[in-house]
C-alpha positions, -999 to 999 in steps of 0.1 A, spaced: 338 171 -682 374 171 -669 406 187 -680 417 218 -699 396 228 -729 414 260 -739 440 284 -723 415 295 -697 385 271 -699 383 239 -679 358 211 -675 337 214 -644 349 180 -631 386 191 -630 401 192 -595 416 223 -581 448 203 -575 450 195 -613 444 232 -622 470 244 -598 495 218 -611 490 229 -647 491 266 -638 523 261 -617 542 249 -649 532 282 -665 543 304 -636 506 311 -628 483 303 -599 448 310 -587 441 342 -568 423 322 -541 412 286 -535 392 266 -510 411 244 -486 400 212 -503 423 207 -533 405 176 -543 373 195 -549 362 202 -585 359 236 -602 321 229 -607 317 220 -571 335 252 -561 312 273 -582 281 254 -573 286 257 -536 296 293 -539 328 286 -518 346 318 -512 381 304 -512 409 321 -493 422 355 -502 439 385 -488 428 421 -486 421 424 -522 410 390 -534 402 385 -571 375 362 -583 392 332 -598 363 326 -623 350 344 -653 322 329 -673 306 296 -664 288 273 -690 259 253 -676 229 233 -685 197 251 -674 175 221 -666 143 242 -666 148 259 -699 166 229 -713 194 249 -729 231 255 -725 238 290 -711 267 311 -700 268 334 -670 293 350 -645 300 332 -613 278 356 -594 248 342 -612 250 310 -590 247 327 -556 212 315 -547 199 281 -540 170 287 -564 194 290 -593 217 262 -582 190 236 -579 182 240 -617 217 239 -632 244 214 -641 278 232 -644 297 220 -675 328 243 -678 344 271 -660 367 300 -672 396 302 -648 412 336 -643 448 329 -632 473 353 -619 511 354 -620 527 332 -593 549 354 -571 573 349 -542 554 353 -510 566 359 -474 546 344 -446 540 365 -415 526 351 -383 518 367 -351 496 365 -320 467 390 -317 474 409 -285 459 443 -293 434 462 -314 464 473 -335 473 437 -343 437 432 -355 438 463 -376 471 452 -392 457 417 -400 425 432 -416 440 461 -435 477 454 -445 479 444 -482 480 407 -484 476 379 -510 462 354 -485 454 355 -448 441 330 -422 433 332 -385 435 304 -360 416 307 -328 418 282 -299 416 284 -261 453 295 -258 458 321 -286 446 338 -317 472 334 -344 472 354 -376 489 344 -408 493 366 -438 513 362 -471 526 393 -488 550 402 -515 570 423 -490 593 406 -464 582 413 -428 599 441 -409 625 427 -384 611 420 -349 574 426 -358 563 391 -363 567 358 -345 571 324 -362 582 336 -396 613 313 -398 598 282 -383 592 251 -405 571 236 -377 535 250 -374 535 272 -343 507 252 -326 530 222 -326 560 240 -315 545 255 -283 
């Protein structure tokens, strides 16, 4: 249950890392992914992990093939079918359709939240990926976009060291 079966179909036991590695060679990527790259596609679907995405995240999955252990038959359904624990307890996920997207150049923007305007920008500006880190000293927003950041608007954009280590 591991590896690529067709252009877009993968075994449920395939790691996210392996999928990303294969897609990278084709100039493709996943529109979002969970933070654990060693996790499997089947595990991702089964746990209904959201993955990380920007303001317009796309679902990385199409149809899922699974064994319905109650009906004792192989079935196909969209990922949304697996959102309840009642459904998940009666299935074994076998294969997953991966909906890849073109890999593009991204620009990282990072800034501290200091105002309501900063929050609005983080939540509404078009982005491919976004994350927020909150600790007792700061709230740090990261977003990745296809547009370079405007000069002077964002801190930390040129640093190779994570900001929480550079402070």
